[in-house]
C-alpha positions as CSV (number, residue, x, y, z in Angstrom):
1,X,-30.5,-92.7,127.7
2,X,-31.6,-95.2,130.2
3,X,-35.0,-96.3,130.5
4,X,-36.4,-97.1,134.3
5,X,-39.6,-98.1,134.7
6,X,-41.8,-96.7,138.0
7,X,-45.0,-97.0,139.5
8,X,-46.7,-93.9,140.8
9,X,-49.5,-94.3,143.2
10,X,-52.6,-92.8,143.0
11,X,-52.2,-90.2,145.2
12,X,-49.5,-88.9,143.2
13,X,-50.2,-89.7,139.8
14,X,-53.3,-87.3,139.9
15,X,-51.6,-84.5,141.1
16,X,-48.8,-85.0,138.6
17,X,-51.6,-85.4,135.6
18,X,-52.7,-82.2,136.8
19,X,-49.5,-80.4,136.7
20,X,-48.3,-81.6,133.2
21,X,-51.7,-80.2,131.9
22,X,-51.3,-77.0,133.8
23,X,-47.8,-76.7,132.8
24,X,-48.1,-78.1,129.2
25,X,-44.9,-80.5,129.9
26,X,-44.9,-84.3,130.0
27,X,-45.4,-86.4,133.2
28,X,-41.9,-87.7,132.3
29,X,-40.3,-84.2,132.1
30,X,-42.0,-83.6,135.8
31,X,-40.8,-86.7,137.2
32,X,-37.2,-86.2,135.3
33,X,-36.9,-82.4,136.7
34,X,-37.8,-83.7,140.0
35,X,-35.1,-86.4,140.1
36,X,-32.8,-83.9,139.2
37,X,-33.6,-81.5,142.0
38,X,-33.6,-84.2,144.5
39,X,-29.8,-85.6,143.2
40,X,-29.0,-82.0,143.4
41,X,-30.4,-81.5,146.6
42,X,-28.5,-84.4,148.1
43,X,-25.5,-83.7,146.6
44,X,-25.4,-80.5,148.5
45,X,-26.4,-82.1,151.9
46,X,-23.8,-84.6,151.4
47,X,-21.1,-81.2,150.8
48,X,-22.4,-79.6,153.8
49,X,-21.9,-82.8,156.0
50,X,-18.3,-83.0,154.6
51,X,-17.9,-79.7,155.5
52,X,-19.2,-80.3,159.1
53,X,-16.9,-83.2,159.4
54,X,-14.1,-80.8,158.1
55,X,-14.6,-78.4,160.9
56,X,-15.1,-80.8,163.5
57,X,-11.7,-82.4,162.7
58,X,-10.2,-78.7,162.6
59,X,-11.6,-77.8,165.9
60,X,-9.9,-81.1,167.3
61,X,-6.9,-80.6,165.8
62,X,-6.7,-77.3,167.8
63,X,-7.4,-75.0,164.6
64,X,-9.7,-72.2,165.9
65,X,-9.8,-68.5,166.3
66,X,-11.0,-66.9,170.0
67,X,-14.6,-65.6,169.6
68,X,-13.5,-62.0,171.0
69,X,-11.0,-61.8,168.4
70,X,-13.2,-62.4,165.9
71,X,-15.7,-60.2,167.5
72,X,-13.3,-57.8,167.5
73,X,-12.5,-57.8,163.9
74,X,-16.5,-58.0,162.7
75,X,-17.0,-54.6,165.0
76,X,-14.3,-53.0,163.8
77,X,-15.6,-53.2,160.0
78,X,-16.7,-49.6,158.6
79,X,-14.6,-47.9,161.1
80,X,-11.5,-45.9,160.5
81,X,-9.7,-48.4,162.6
82,X,-10.8,-51.4,160.9
83,X,-8.5,-54.8,162.5
84,X,-6.7,-57.1,160.4
85,X,-8.1,-60.6,160.0
86,X,-7.7,-62.8,163.1
87,X,-5.5,-65.8,163.2
88,X,-5.7,-69.3,164.7
89,X,-4.1,-68.7,168.1
């Protein structure tokens, strides 16, 4: 386990201390939880950004499905005449 020293400004330290007492957890535990959540959120944002880039590349390559075909397919859900999944055109 690595050791990192951080400086916490008073405007964060006081609420952190209060939360620590309220939850009966150490400040160290709370800081580590916050870092974990931040890293997970950043990872999700990175993944979403890559998905966006992939989608844009797909569009630029001409891989798309006409909106009318998608709407017709969606509107057929729950009916006896459900349409098959539309394909790239």
